C-alpha positions, 0 to 999 in steps of 0.5 A, spaced: 911 507 485 913 513 488 918 516 484 921 521 489 923 515 493 925 510 487 930 513 483 929 513 475 935 511 472 938 514 465 936 509 459 938 510 452 932 512 449 929 513 442 927 520 439 920 517 438 917 517 445 910 517 443 912 511 439 916 508 445 910 509 450 905 506 445 909 499 445 910 500 453 902 500 453 901 494 449 906 490 453 903 493 460 896 491 459 893 486 464 900 486 467 901 489 474 908 489 475 914 488 470 921 488 472 926 492 469 931 490 464 936 493 468 936 486 472 941 483 468 946 487 470 952 483 473 952 488 479 944 487 480 945 479 480 951 480 485 946 484 490 940 479 489 944 473 490 946 476 497 939 478 498 936 471 496 940 468 501 937 473 506 930 472 504 930 465 505 932 465 512 928 471 513 922 467 511 924 461 515 924 465 521 919 470 521 913 468 516 907 468 520 910 471 526 907 478 529 911 483 527 912 491 527 915 495 522 916 502 523 919 508 518 920 515 521 923 520 516 921 526 520 916 528 515 912 522 517 912 516 522 909 510 520 907 504 524 904 497 521 903 491 526 900 484 525 902 477 522 907 478 517 907 474 510 912 471 506 917 476 502 918 475 495 923 478 490 921 481 484 927 484 480 928 490 484 922 490 488 920 486 494 913 484 496 909 481 502 904 475 500 899 474 505 899 476 512 896 483 515 901 488 512 901 491 505 908 494 503 913 494 498 921 494 499 925 498 494 931 492 495 936 495 490 937 501 495 938 497 501 945 497 503 946 493 510 941 490 515 943 489 522 940 484 527 939 487 534 937 483 540 934 486 546 930 484 553 924 481 550 924 483 543 929 483 537 929 488 531 932 488 524 934 495 522 935 497 514 939 502 512 939 505 505 945 507 500 945 514 503 946 510 510 939 513 512 935 508 516 929 505 511 925 501 516 926 497 523 922 491 524 921 488 531 919 481 533 919 477 539 921 471 535 928 475 533 930 475 540 930 467 541 936 463 539 934 459 533 938 454 529 938 459 523 944 464 521 944 471 523 939 476 519 945 481 519 947 482 512 951 487 508 949 488 500 954 490 495 953 497 492 950 497 485 952 501 480 947 507 478 948 513 473 945 519 476 939 522 472 941 528 468 935 532 468 934 538 462 929 543 462 924 540 457 922 544 451 915 546 448 916 540 443 917 535 449 912 538 453 907 537 448 909 529 448 909 529 455 901 531 455 900 526 449 903 521 453 899 523 459 893 523 456 894 516 453 895 512 459 891 506 460 893 504 467 896 508 473 902 504 474 904 506 467 905 513 469 911 512 472 914 509 466 912 515 462 916 519 467 923 515 466 922 516 459 922 523 460 927 523 465 923 527 470 922 527 477 914 526 480 914 534 482 917 536 475 912 533 471 906 535 476 909 542 475 909 542 467 902 539 467 899 545 472 892 547 469 891 541 465 892 534 469 895 538 476 892 543 480 895 546 487 891 545 493 892 548 500 894 544 506 887 545 509 884 542 503 888 536 504 887 535 511 879 536 511 879 531 505 882 526 509 877 527 515 872 526 510 875 519 508 873 517 515 866 520 516 864 517 509 868 511 510 871 512 503 875 506 500 882 510 501 889 508 500 895 512 503 902 511 500 908 513 504 915 511 505 922 512 503 928 510 498 927 503 502 920 502 503 913 504 501 907 503 506 900 502 503 895 504 509 888 501 507 881 502 509 878 503 513 880 509 517 878 508 524 881 514 528 884 521 526 886 526 531 889 533 529 893 539 532 897 545 530 903 540 528 901 533 527 895 529 523 895 522 526 891 517 522 890 510 525 887 504 521 887 496 522 894 494 523 897 501 522 898 508 525 901 514 522 903 521 524 904 526 518 908 532 520 904 538 518 909 543 518 913 539 513 908 540 508 910 545 503 906 544 497 900 539 495 897 537 489 891 534 485 894 530 480 889 527 475 891 520 471 888 517 465 886 510 465 882 505 461 876 506 466 877 514 466 881 519 469 883 518 477 885 523 482 890 523 487 892 528 493 900 528 493 904 532 499 911 534 498 916 537 503 921 543 502 926 538 498 921 536 493 920 529 496 913 526 496 911 525 503 904 522 502 899 520 497 892 519 498 888 515 492 882 511 492 883 504 493 880 500 487 881 494 482 884 495 475 877 494 472 873 499 476 872 507 475 873 512 480 867 512 485 862 518 485 863 518 492 870 519 491 869 525 486 863 528 490 868 529 496 873 532 492 868 537 490 865 538 497 872 541 498 873 545 492 879 540 490 875 539 483 869 542 480 862 539 483 858 535 478 
């Protein structure tokens, strides 16, 4: 999960964070997703009761239909199109099952969805809790007169406690270092950040020289080019507070000019605003199969623009080809 898109809530934490993470690792082993205990809040139940009814109508109208889903936040524009799978809710997340499109929905941040009819197509436009456009879905199916209720909906706001981030002490940094090294699955990394109430970039900077290293914008763009040239099994993650697009291989086309990097594949295209990228980091994460590497680019507001990972299942180590290509760009030492 991209935590700069998904806010970390404040939780009451025991003093022994290492012991807490040990318990967390045991619980998470073999589980791809575990909903947060926060789902039992009355405000969450109200939110999800509204969303559950909407999701049922959404699936009746759109599952199996050809749609386009677009996100544009100025830093990156993403366009995915194809057959839509069924939307299922898992606590604060929504996932598409089946179909051509791979994405996650951060439903707890949704505040309203408006249905607009146009000449040949209809669209759904979702705004988040900051009233920013999170995503837009277009489909000719939404322009037809069907015996279904409207897909426009307003969702009740959920009570959230703003995270108070204090500067970590040397002891806490050592605990963070120990936790980072003890992880066994990538998704546990974000649980670790919530334990420390740290944003993604804050944690990256604290571990500079050990688990993270700054790299140049050119190294990022050249590596993405290598993903095309060597047909790397790459995965591009990008989105905002309301949605996370997962853009998988193969990459079919890349075009770069002075301001934009355009990447296209089956069922997707994205345009990265190169001027928006202010820092890029190599991030290493511990897993049971060994260390894995990702490239992560941030804007001037410390928001994550895009993350590049190798696409792999949980039981497979990072490939030699992936690490060799990182080495060719001077991102990691050549082996």
